[in-house]
VMD Tcl script that draws the C-alpha trace (Angstrom):
set ca {
  {197.16 -239.35 61.66}
  {199.96 -239.01 59.04}
  {202.16 -241.52 60.90}
  {199.47 -244.12 60.92}
  {198.77 -243.50 57.26}
  {202.35 -243.80 56.27}
  {202.53 -247.17 58.38}
  {199.59 -248.61 56.37}
  {201.35 -247.67 53.10}
  {204.49 -249.57 54.33}
  {202.28 -252.57 55.06}
  {200.77 -252.41 51.49}
  {204.37 -252.36 50.05}
  {205.38 -255.19 52.35}
  {202.24 -257.26 51.41}
  {203.20 -256.89 47.73}
  {206.81 -258.17 48.32}
  {205.52 -261.01 50.53}
  {203.14 -262.08 47.82}
  {205.94 -262.32 45.40}
  {207.77 -264.71 47.76}
  {204.61 -266.73 48.11}
  {204.25 -266.97 44.41}
  {207.88 -268.01 43.92}
  {207.81 -270.78 46.60}
  {204.28 -272.04 46.16}
  {203.88 -271.66 42.34}
  {207.52 -271.56 40.88}
  {206.56 -272.86 37.49}
  {203.85 -270.23 37.02}
  {204.66 -267.80 34.28}
  {204.18 -264.80 36.58}
  {206.88 -266.32 38.79}
  {209.55 -266.12 36.12}
  {212.61 -263.84 36.72}
  {211.73 -261.66 33.75}
  {208.17 -261.01 35.02}
  {209.30 -260.30 38.50}
  {212.03 -257.94 37.63}
  {210.24 -256.30 34.83}
  {206.93 -255.77 36.77}
  {208.72 -254.39 39.75}
  {210.54 -251.77 37.68}
  {207.49 -250.74 35.97}
  {205.45 -250.52 39.09}
  {208.23 -248.70 41.02}
  {208.48 -246.05 38.33}
  {204.76 -245.72 37.86}
  {204.32 -245.54 41.67}
  {206.96 -242.91 42.13}
  {205.50 -240.84 39.34}
  {202.08 -241.09 40.87}
  {203.20 -239.77 44.28}
  {203.01 -236.40 42.61}
  {199.31 -236.67 42.36}
  {198.12 -235.20 45.71}
  {194.75 -237.01 45.94}
  {195.54 -240.50 47.37}
  {192.39 -242.12 45.88}
  {193.12 -240.73 42.45}
  {196.87 -241.50 42.71}
  {196.20 -245.15 43.52}
  {193.82 -245.68 40.75}
  {195.99 -244.04 38.14}
  {199.05 -246.07 39.38}
  {197.17 -249.35 39.29}
  {195.73 -248.62 35.83}
  {198.97 -247.49 34.16}
  {201.09 -250.21 35.75}
  {198.67 -252.90 34.71}
  {198.54 -251.49 31.16}
  {202.34 -251.31 30.96}
  {202.80 -254.94 32.39}
  {200.43 -256.30 29.85}
  {202.04 -254.48 26.95}
  {205.49 -255.64 27.97}
  {204.22 -259.09 28.76}
  {205.71 -258.99 32.26}
  {202.56 -259.63 34.44}
  {203.24 -260.11 38.05}
  {200.19 -259.26 40.15}
  {201.92 -258.63 43.53}
  {203.98 -255.88 41.96}
  {200.77 -253.90 41.37}
  {200.34 -253.61 45.25}
  {203.80 -251.95 45.21}
  {202.64 -249.41 42.64}
  {199.57 -248.71 44.88}
  {201.51 -248.26 48.15}
  {204.15 -246.03 46.57}
  {201.53 -243.81 44.79}
  {199.80 -243.25 48.02}
  {202.86 -242.39 50.07}
  {202.49 -238.84 51.56}
  {206.35 -238.10 51.43}
  {208.51 -238.63 48.39}
  {211.54 -239.56 50.53}
  {209.35 -242.51 52.06}
  {208.40 -243.46 48.57}
  {212.10 -243.71 47.53}
  {212.78 -245.90 50.65}
  {209.87 -247.99 49.86}
  {210.86 -248.45 46.32}
  {214.36 -249.38 47.33}
  {212.80 -252.03 49.74}
  {210.54 -253.44 47.16}
  {213.22 -253.72 44.40}
  {215.72 -255.25 46.90}
  {213.02 -257.74 47.80}
  {212.41 -258.59 44.24}
  {216.09 -259.13 43.56}
  {216.42 -261.42 46.63}
  {213.26 -263.37 45.57}
  {214.82 -263.95 42.16}
  {218.16 -264.88 43.65}
  {216.43 -267.34 45.86}
  {214.39 -268.81 43.14}
  {217.44 -269.43 41.04}
  {219.43 -270.88 43.87}
  {216.55 -273.29 44.86}
  {215.13 -273.94 41.47}
  {215.98 -277.62 41.57}
  {213.95 -278.36 44.69}
  {210.94 -276.05 44.01}
  {207.70 -277.68 42.90}
  {204.16 -276.23 42.33}
  {202.26 -276.97 45.61}
  {198.78 -276.44 43.92}
}
mol new
graphics top color blue
foreach p $ca { graphics top sphere $p radius 0.5 }
foreach p [lrange $ca 0 end-1] q [lrange $ca 1 end] { graphics top cylinder $p $q radius 0.2 }
display resetview
């Protein structure tokens, strides 16, 4: 059961990173797709998600992570909704070592997304 649960958590983190790539390539001119918003929100959500892994009730840790991450993103004006999924996934991770691995994956994905956005910015247009 724990193995299945940890795989679901990894999928949540992967979905957050995948949503970031979608936002960058489908809506590159959107404010939430800016480099500042992506990096800032991922830093906030990773820190909050790692902090919330120490709350041992997954339903409580997930709610606390989303609430605090959203509040901090709004206060710092770095809103990027897909990053909130990373905070949720990290907060519900049963093993702190897995949470560190997930946070490394998420932040690496955010850095790669920003790099590709900068590299391809001349050719990116909003699709909507």
